[in-house]
C-alpha positions in Angstrom: -51.3 -12.0 62.6 -50.7 -14.7 60.6 -46.7 -15.3 58.8 -46.4 -15.6 55.3 -42.6 -16.4 55.5 -43.7 -19.8 55.6 -45.7 -19.9 53.2 -43.7 -18.6 49.6 -43.9 -19.9 47.1 -39.4 -21.5 46.0 -39.3 -19.8 43.4 -38.7 -16.1 46.1 -35.3 -16.7 47.2 -34.2 -15.9 43.6 -35.9 -12.2 43.9 -33.4 -9.6 44.9 -34.3 -5.7 46.0 -33.8 -3.4 44.2 -30.6 -1.6 45.9 -31.6 1.6 43.4 -35.5 1.5 44.5 -33.6 1.2 48.4 -31.6 4.1 48.0 -34.2 6.8 46.4 -35.8 5.8 50.1 -33.0 6.7 52.3 -32.3 9.7 50.4 -36.1 10.9 50.0 -36.4 14.4 52.0 -32.7 14.2 53.3 -30.1 16.2 52.7 -28.3 14.4 50.3 -27.4 14.4 46.3 -27.6 12.0 45.5 -26.0 10.4 42.5 -28.3 7.0 43.5 -31.0 7.5 41.0 -31.5 6.7 36.9 -34.5 9.8 37.4 -34.5 11.8 34.2 -34.2 16.2 34.7 -37.9 17.3 35.1 -36.5 20.4 33.6 -36.9 17.7 29.9 -40.6 16.6 30.9 -42.2 18.7 28.1 -45.8 19.7 31.0 -47.1 21.9 29.3 -47.7 20.2 26.3 -48.4 16.5 27.9 -52.2 19.0 29.7 -53.4 20.1 26.2 -53.2 16.6 24.5 -54.5 14.9 28.2 -57.4 17.0 27.5 -58.0 17.3 23.3 -57.4 12.8 23.6 -60.5 13.4 26.7 -62.0 15.6 23.8 -61.3 13.3 21.3 -61.2 9.6 22.6 -63.4 9.3 25.4 -65.1 6.5 25.0 -61.8 4.5 24.2 -58.8 6.7 26.4 -60.8 5.3 29.1 -62.3 1.9 28.7 -60.8 -1.5 28.3 -57.9 -2.1 25.2 -56.1 -5.3 23.1 -53.2 -6.4 25.4 -51.3 -5.7 22.6 -52.0 -2.2 22.5 -54.0 0.6 21.2 -53.2 0.9 17.0 -53.3 4.4 16.8 -49.5 4.4 19.7 -49.2 1.5 18.1 -49.2 2.6 14.1 -47.5 6.1 15.4 -44.7 3.6 17.0 -43.8 1.7 13.3 -43.2 5.0 12.1 -41.6 6.2 15.5 -39.8 3.3 15.5 -37.4 4.4 11.4 -35.2 7.2 13.1 -33.8 4.6 15.1 -33.2 2.1 12.0 -35.8 -0.3 12.1 -37.9 0.2 8.7 -40.0 -3.4 7.5 -42.8 -3.4 10.3 -45.6 -2.7 11.2 -48.4 -2.5 13.9 -49.0 -6.5 14.0 -44.7 -6.7 15.4 -45.6 -4.2 18.2 -46.5 -5.2 21.9 -47.0 -2.1 23.6 -45.2 -2.5 27.1 -45.9 -0.5 31.1 -42.3 0.1 30.5 -39.4 -1.6 28.9 -38.7 -3.3 32.2 -42.6 -5.6 31.5 -40.8 -6.9 28.5 -37.7 -7.9 30.6 -40.2 -10.0 32.4 -42.3 -11.3 29.5 -39.4 -12.1 27.7 -36.9 -13.6 30.1 -40.6 -16.0 31.3 -41.6 -17.1 28.2 -37.5 -18.3 26.5 -35.5 -18.6 29.8 -35.8 -22.0 32.0 -32.9 -23.4 34.5 -30.4 -24.3 33.3 -30.0 -21.9 29.9 -26.6 -20.1 29.4 -27.4 -16.4 29.1 -25.3 -14.0 28.1 -24.4 -10.5 30.1 -22.3 -7.7 29.8 -20.7 -7.4 32.8 -21.5 -5.0 34.1 -25.6 -4.6 33.1 -29.4 -3.1 33.4 -29.2 -4.3 38.0 -33.5 -4.9 37.3 -32.5 -7.2 34.4 -30.0 -8.7 36.2 -32.3 -9.6 38.3 -35.4 -10.9 36.3 -32.7 -13.7 35.5 -31.7 -14.5 38.0 -35.1 -15.0 39.1 -35.4 -17.6 36.1 -32.4 -19.9 37.1 -30.1 -19.5 34.1 -26.1 -19.4 33.9 -25.3 -16.4 33.7 -22.0 -15.1 32.3 -21.0 -11.6 31.9 -18.6 -10.6 28.9 -16.7 -7.4 30.3 -17.2 -4.7 28.9 -14.1 -1.5 27.4 -15.1 1.6 25.9 -16.8 0.7 23.0 -19.3 -1.7 24.5 -18.7 -5.5 25.2 -15.6 -6.8 24.6 -16.5 -8.9 21.8 -12.7 -11.1 21.3 -13.2 -12.3 24.5 -17.4 -13.2 23.6 -15.9 -15.4 21.0 -13.8 -16.7 23.4 -16.5 -17.8 25.6 -19.2 -18.6 22.4 -15.8 -21.8 20.8 -15.3 -22.8 23.9 -19.2 -23.3 24.9 -19.4 -25.1 22.1 -16.2 -27.2 22.4 -17.9 -28.4 25.1 -21.3 -29.1 24.1 -23.3 -26.4 25.7 -25.3 -23.7 23.2 -26.4 -19.8 24.2 -29.8 -19.4 24.3 -29.2 -16.1 24.6 -27.6 -12.7 25.1 -28.8 -8.8 26.8 -27.8 -5.8 26.0 -27.7 -2.1 26.3 -25.9 -1.4 22.9 -26.6 2.5 23.5 -25.2 4.7 26.3 -25.6 1.2 28.5 -26.4 0.9 32.0 -24.8 1.4 33.4 -21.2 1.6 32.4 -22.0 4.2 29.9 -20.8 3.1 26.6 -21.7 2.6 23.1 -21.4 0.1 21.0 -19.4 1.3 17.2 -21.8 0.1 14.2 -18.6 -2.1 13.1 -18.7 -4.1 16.3 -22.5 -4.4 15.6 -22.1 -5.9 12.7 -19.5 -8.4 14.8 -22.4 -9.0 17.0 -24.8 -9.6 14.4 -22.6 -12.4 12.7 -21.7 -14.3 15.8 -25.0 -14.2 17.2 -26.2 -15.7 13.5 -23.2 -18.5 13.5 -24.1 -19.5 17.1 -27.2 -19.5 16.7 -28.9 -17.3 20.1 -31.1 -14.7 20.3 -29.8 -10.9 21.2 -32.5 -8.4 23.3 -31.7 -4.9 22.9 -32.5 -2.4 25.6 -33.0 1.2 23.8 -33.7 2.7 26.3 -31.1 5.9 25.8 -30.9 5.2 21.7 -32.1 9.0 21.5 -30.4 10.4 24.4 -26.6 10.2 22.4 -24.8 13.7 22.4 -21.7 13.2 20.6 -22.0 12.9 17.3 -24.7 10.8 15.7 -26.7 7.6 18.4 -25.4 4.5 16.3 -28.4 2.2 13.8 -30.2 0.0 16.7 -29.5 -3.3 16.7 -32.8 -3.6 15.4 -32.4 -2.3 12.3 -29.4 -3.8 11.1 -31.2 -7.8 11.7 -31.8 -9.4 8.5 -32.9 -13.1 10.0 -36.0 -11.3 12.7 -33.2 -12.1 15.1 -33.2 -8.9 18.0 -36.2 -8.4 20.3 -36.0 -5.0 20.2 -37.4 -2.6 23.2 -37.6 0.6 23.4 -39.2 3.4 26.2 -41.0 6.4 26.7 -39.0 6.6 30.0 -36.3 9.1 28.9 -37.9 10.5 26.0 -40.8 12.0 27.2 -41.7 10.6 30.6 -41.2 8.1 33.2 -44.4 8.1 35.1 -46.5 7.0 32.1 -45.0 3.2 32.5 -44.7 3.2 28.9 -42.5 0.7 26.9 -43.0 -1.5 23.3 -41.2 -4.5 22.6 -40.4 -5.3 19.1 -41.4 -9.0 17.9 -41.3 -9.9 14.2 -41.6 -14.2 14.4 -45.6 -13.5 14.8 -46.4 -17.1 17.1 -43.3 -16.6 20.3 -45.7 -13.1 20.9 -48.8 -14.7 20.5 -47.6 -16.4 23.6 -46.0 -12.9 24.8 -48.9 -11.9 24.7 -51.2 -14.1 26.8 -48.2 -13.8 29.4 -49.2 -10.5 29.6 -53.0 -11.3 29.7 -52.5 -13.0 32.1 -50.7 -9.9 34.6 -52.6 -7.0 33.7 -54.1 -7.5 30.4 -53.1 -5.1 29.0 -51.4 -1.4 29.9 -53.1 1.8 30.6 -55.4 2.6 27.3 -55.3 6.4 28.8 -51.3 7.1 28.3 -51.2 5.1 25.7 -53.0 7.4 23.1 -51.0 10.1 25.2 -48.4 9.0 23.8 -49.7 8.4 19.8 -50.2 12.1 19.6 -47.2 13.2 21.3 -45.5 11.7 18.2 -47.8 12.5 15.7 -47.8 15.6 17.0 -43.6 16.1 16.7 -43.4 16.7 21.0 -41.2 13.9 21.2 -38.7 14.5 18.9 -38.5 18.3 18.9 -37.9 18.0 22.4 -34.6 15.4 21.8 -32.2 18.0 21.4 -32.9 20.0 24.9 -32.6 17.1 26.6 -29.9 15.6 25.0 -28.0 19.4 25.7 -29.1 19.2 29.0 -27.2 16.4 29.9 -24.7 16.7 28.4 -23.9 20.3 29.9 -24.0 17.8 33.1 -22.3 15.1 31.5 -19.5 17.6 30.9 -18.8 18.5 34.5 -19.2 16.3 35.9 -16.8 15.1 33.6 -14.3 17.9 34.4 -15.5 16.9 38.6 -14.2 13.5 37.9 -11.0 14.8 36.9 -10.5 17.1 39.3 -11.9 15.2 42.9 -11.0 11.5 41.9 -7.8 10.4 43.5 -5.6 9.1 39.6 -6.5 5.5 39.9 -9.7 6.1 39.1 -11.1 4.9 35.9 -14.0 6.2 34.5 -15.8 6.0 31.7 -16.9 8.6 28.8 -20.8 8.3 28.2 -21.3 9.7 24.1 -24.9 9.3 25.8 -27.5 8.7 28.3 -27.2 9.5 32.1 -24.5 7.3 33.6 -20.7 7.6 34.6 -19.4 4.4 35.8 -16.2 4.3 38.4 -14.1 1.8 38.4 -12.1 2.4 42.2 -8.8 0.6 43.3 -9.0 -2.5 44.6 -8.8 -1.0 47.9 -11.8 0.2 48.2 -15.3 -1.3 48.5 -18.1 1.0 47.4 -20.4 -0.9 49.1 -18.4 -0.3 52.5 -18.5 3.3 51.8 -21.7 4.2 51.1 -23.1 4.8 54.3 -20.3 6.9 55.3 -21.0 9.3 52.0 -24.3 9.4 52.8 -22.8 10.8 56.6 -21.1 13.5 54.4 -24.2 13.9 52.1 -23.4 12.4 49.3 -25.6 9.3 47.8 -23.9 6.6 44.6 -25.4 3.1 43.8 -22.6 0.5 44.6 -21.2 -1.6 41.6 -21.0 -5.1 42.8 -25.4 -5.8 42.1 -25.0 -4.6 37.9 -22.0 -7.9 37.6 -23.8 -11.0 37.1 -21.0 -12.7 39.8 -21.8 -9.6 42.5 -17.9 -8.3 41.2 -16.7 -5.1 41.4 -17.0 -3.9 44.9 -14.8 -1.4 43.9 -17.1 0.1 41.2 -20.2 2.5 41.4 -22.5 4.6 38.7 -23.1 8.4 39.0 -26.2 9.5 37.7 -25.9 13.0 36.5 -29.7 13.4 34.6 -31.1 14.5 37.5 -28.6 16.5 40.6 -28.0 20.5 38.8 -24.6 21.4 37.8 -24.2 23.2 40.7 -25.1 20.1 43.3 -22.5 18.0 40.7 -19.3 19.6 41.2 -20.1 19.8 45.4 -20.8 15.8 45.5 -17.9 14.9 43.2 -15.9 17.2 45.6 -17.5 15.5 48.6 -16.9 11.6 46.8 -13.5 11.6 45.6 -12.7 13.2 49.5 -14.4 10.6 50.9 -12.0 7.7 48.6 -9.5 9.3 49.3 -9.8 9.2 53.3 -11.2 5.3 52.6 -6.9 4.9 50.6 -4.9 7.0 53.7 -6.7 4.4 55.8 
């Protein structure tokens, strides 16, 4: 067999394997309590409703749902998404502003590969979504991480960095943020901070990429409006996903871009990759919106995740060392923990797995791969009794490491 190693394109050297996907493979089929994945609780899937929709779609739309479609997406779904977006405060858009993507992951790929040149300055949260960082790294920008606070990105630090760059004659191309129930940090940016971020974007003329994956699953108080809802200049590119509110197996997301010429560029790239997003799942999602299945199921998702979040925070308080810190998420699926500097969570992972617990080491969530003493722990997938047991094991493992 020939080897392809010597034949690889130069760009492949910038690709990174997903540590999370690798961990899921390691824990599959093993007796391990996994806090590693970002998996929704299967009990939140509206399975019976989806079964009925599938039959109805095939009865009503079979000639369209099983056929090739347009790159922008099924019109029925894009029209439904106009109304659905208003639930996040987004108005003044039409179906022509929406492109349906293969999950929000593809939307990130399309944006970053059409806007970023090598050497462009891109600002991200530190920590940030690891898949977004991996897509970004392949474009070879200058990545600048801005630390998180309990209120999202530290905007004082951001403004300081922007002023310094301006004094050096440099400009920022774009800023990527998950302002609501951030992954992995679990923190949420309040309304006033969102307004200030948009003011900074206008003053320093950069684009904001808003990843709103968790906007519908805030369970303490009301979810703040999306940044896109406050955007008066069209500089916010908005990403939504059905993975957290319907089912991740559909691989469905959407992108709101109001600049027609730029949207055409995005859709040309998409057409060259996959032609279009699968039509059958688009019709299913459109019907799930039209029938109120998604919006009526969201309270159930919030209730289940709130119970699990509460169980995790209680267990962390009981079992983690007193000098550890962790986020207090008001929504989403994750808690992010900062451990004493002595701990290297990558080195500790195999020891934890030998005891029957998996998590994601935090270094990969940082643009500079710092954060070696941090970890992301997921509460949406494991059962409450697994959360209690697993956090105790993890706490004992950390304490053993500290005693060495």
